[in-house]
C-alpha positions in Angstrom: -23.8 -23.2 36.3 -20.1 -22.0 36.6 -17.5 -23.5 34.3 -14.0 -24.5 35.3 -12.4 -25.5 38.5 -14.0 -24.2 41.7 -11.5 -21.9 43.3 -9.6 -21.3 40.1 -6.2 -22.7 39.1 -3.7 -22.5 42.0 -0.8 -22.7 39.5 -2.1 -19.8 37.3 1.1 -17.8 37.6 3.1 -20.6 36.0 0.8 -20.4 32.9 0.3 -16.7 32.5 1.9 -14.7 29.7 5.2 -13.0 30.6 7.7 -10.9 28.7 11.4 -10.1 29.1 10.9 -6.7 27.5 11.6 -3.4 29.3 8.0 -2.4 28.4 5.3 -5.0 27.6 3.6 -4.8 24.2 0.0 -4.2 25.4 -1.1 -1.4 23.1 -2.7 -2.2 19.7 -2.0 -0.6 16.4 -4.2 -1.2 13.3 -3.3 -0.1 9.8 -4.4 -1.0 6.3 -1.9 -2.2 3.8 -2.4 -3.7 0.3 -3.1 -7.5 0.4 0.0 -8.2 -1.6 2.2 -6.4 1.0 0.4 -8.2 3.9 1.0 -11.6 2.3 4.7 -10.9 1.8 5.0 -9.6 5.3 3.4 -12.6 6.8 6.0 -14.8 5.0 8.8 -13.3 7.0 9.9 -15.1 10.1 8.9 -13.3 13.3 7.3 -10.6 11.1 5.5 -8.9 14.1 8.8 -8.3 15.8 10.3 -6.9 12.6 7.5 -4.5 12.3 8.0 -3.4 15.9 11.7 -2.9 15.2 11.0 -0.8 12.1 8.5 1.4 14.0 11.0 1.8 16.9 13.8 2.7 14.4 11.6 5.3 12.7 10.7 6.9 16.0 14.3 6.9 17.1 15.4 8.5 13.8 12.7 11.1 14.1 13.7 11.9 17.7 17.4 12.3 16.7 16.4 14.7 13.9 14.4 16.8 16.3 17.2 16.9 18.8 19.7 17.9 16.1 17.4 20.5 14.7 17.4 18.9 11.3 13.7 18.6 11.1 12.7 22.1 10.1 9.4 23.6 9.0 10.2 23.4 5.2 10.7 19.6 5.4 7.4 19.3 7.3 5.7 21.4 4.7 7.1 19.3 1.8 5.9 16.1 3.5 2.4 17.6 4.1 2.1 18.7 0.5 3.1 15.3 -0.8 0.5 13.4 1.2 -2.6 14.3 -0.8 -0.8 13.4 -4.0 0.3 10.0 -2.7 -3.2 9.4 -1.4 -4.8 10.2 -4.7 -2.3 8.1 -6.6 -3.1 5.1 -4.2 -6.8 5.6 -5.0 -6.1 5.6 -8.8 -7.0 9.3 -9.0 -5.1 12.1 -10.6 -3.3 14.2 -7.9 -4.1 17.9 -7.6 -2.2 20.8 -6.0 -4.9 21.6 -3.5 -6.6 24.2 -5.8 -8.2 21.6 -8.0 -5.5 21.9 -10.7 -3.8 18.7 -11.8 -0.2 18.3 -10.8 
């Protein structure tokens, strides 16, 4: 047996979600953060909007660096080399230099 009003809600458009943004936020992003950071983040007023702004700012800064030619291969190599060490540190392990030797 169908639920709801037969024929649907004639005033549905009045009750639908709308946005005043240039581009609606329909894509989802999932990431893992430490529980302590998550709790602090949730205490901020309008925290979701602040996270969106931080991501937009990061992307804009990255684009400006690319346009100005400031992002060169050596900077990218340094960031790539640092990632395994940070990941190991976050897991409580001793970082290595990629050859198995400790750093």
